[in-house]
N, C-alpha and C positions, 0 to 999 in steps of 0.2 A: 573714875574716868580712865579710859585707855589712851595710849599715845595718839592713836588715830583721831579720837574725839578731841583731844587737846589741839592737834594741828588743824582740824577742820574748824574748830571754834576760833582759833587765831586768824585763819584765812577769812572766815565769815565776818569777824570783827573788823578787819582791815578793809574788806571789800565794801561792806555797808557804810563804813565811815567815809571812805573815799567817794563812793557814789553820792552820799548825802552832801558832803561839803563841796565837791567839785561840780556836781550836776544838779541835784534836786533842790538845793537851796537857792538856785538862780532861776527857777521856773517862773514864779510869781504870776500864775494864771489869774486873770482878772485883777491883777494888782496886788493881791495878798494871799493867794492860795498856793501852798507848797505841800507836797507829800513828805511825810517823815518816815522814810523806809528804814532808818536805823533802829526802829522799834522791833524789826524782824529779828535782830540778834537776841534781844531779851525774850521774845516769844519762842524762838527755836532753841534756846539754851536747854541742854539735856535735863530732864526731870530729876534724874538721879544725881545731878551735879551738886556741888557745894553751894548752898544758898548764900552764904556770906561772900563767896567769890563772885556770884552773880550780882549781888548788890554793889560790890566794888567795881566790877567791870561795867555795870550800868552807869555808875558815877563817872568812870573814866571815859566811856563813850559819850555821855552827855556833856562832859567837860570839854572833850575835843570838839564836839559840834559847837559848843558855846565859844570856844577860842576862835574858830574859823568864822562864826556868824557874829561875833562881838555882841553876844546877847546876855552877858552878865550872870550866868549860872542858872538860868531858868530851865534849860534842857537837862542839866545835871540833876536838878531837884525833881523834875517831873519823871525822869528816867529812874531815879532811885525809888520814887513813890510807887511806880507801877511794878518795879522789880520786887519791892516789898509785898505788894498786893498779889503778885503772880500766883502763889499757891492757892489762895482763896478763889481767884478768878478761874484757875484750872479746875478746881473742885466743883465750882458752880457750873462750868461749861461741860465737863466730861463726867461728872458724878463719881460713881463707884470705881469706874475704870482708872481714875487718877490715883485713888488710894492704893491700888495694886500695881502702880507704875506700868500699867499695860496700855499706855496711850502715847500717840504721837500726833502732833498737830496736823501734819500732812496726811495722816491716815484716818483721821476722824471724819465723821459725816460733815456734809456741807453746813448743816445747821449748827453743829458743835463748833466748827471753825469760825463761822460768822459771828456766833455769840461771843466766843473768846476774843476775836480780833476787834469786834465792835466795842465791847466793854473796855478792853485794854487801851485802844486808841482814844476813845472818848474821855476816859479818865485821865490819860496822859495829857491830852490837849486841854482839858478843863483846867488842870493844874498849871500847865505851861502858859496858857493865855491869861489866866487869873494872875499869875505872878508877873507876867510881862506888862499887863495893863496896871495892875495893883491899885484899882480905884473902883469902888462899889458903884459909883454913878455911871460907869461905863459897862455895866453888866450885859447889856444887849450886844455890845461889841465883842465881849468875851464869848457869849453864847453863839453869835454869828460866826466868829472865827473858829470856835470849837466845832461847830456843825459842818461848815464847808471844808475846812482843812481836814477834819476827821473823815468825812465821806471820801475825799480824794485819797487820803492815806489808806483807808480801808480797801478801796478799790485797787490801789497799787500793791499793797501787801498781799491781798487775796490772789491777785494775778500772778505775782512772783511765786507764791506757794503752789498754785496750780501748775505753773510751768515747770517748776523744778520737781514736783512730786510725780509728774507724769514721766519725766526722764529717768527717775530712779526705780 
């Protein structure tokens, strides 16, 4: 990675963290629906970047969200999980283009973007809410929270990608 990539990743990390903890964690639409925009950092991390660093930064980002939300480590665990799955999700969404490092999330087709973001967000939310509830008898609550928070997060993340990809 070049110095400009490192600086842009640091700025992206700080901006999504501050947006998440200061604004988005307090939305509580219909009492329990919040968008999780901090996943955007993990999604947009450079494909050629260090994978171990991505997992560490994902943990750090999730840990910071956990500290501010007092959620006991569930965001850190879910973030590390999707950071670890990221190469497979990218390969599934972008196919051969990913193997040649000739892909950018913002430059992919809308179907490729939506496939990646949907898989990414729903897997993250399933782990997040499963660990938060941690009770098999409340599986419907886990699935409901995953679905509705996931749809809201997918919408917000896709809008942010569309807004910033048009500007660049």
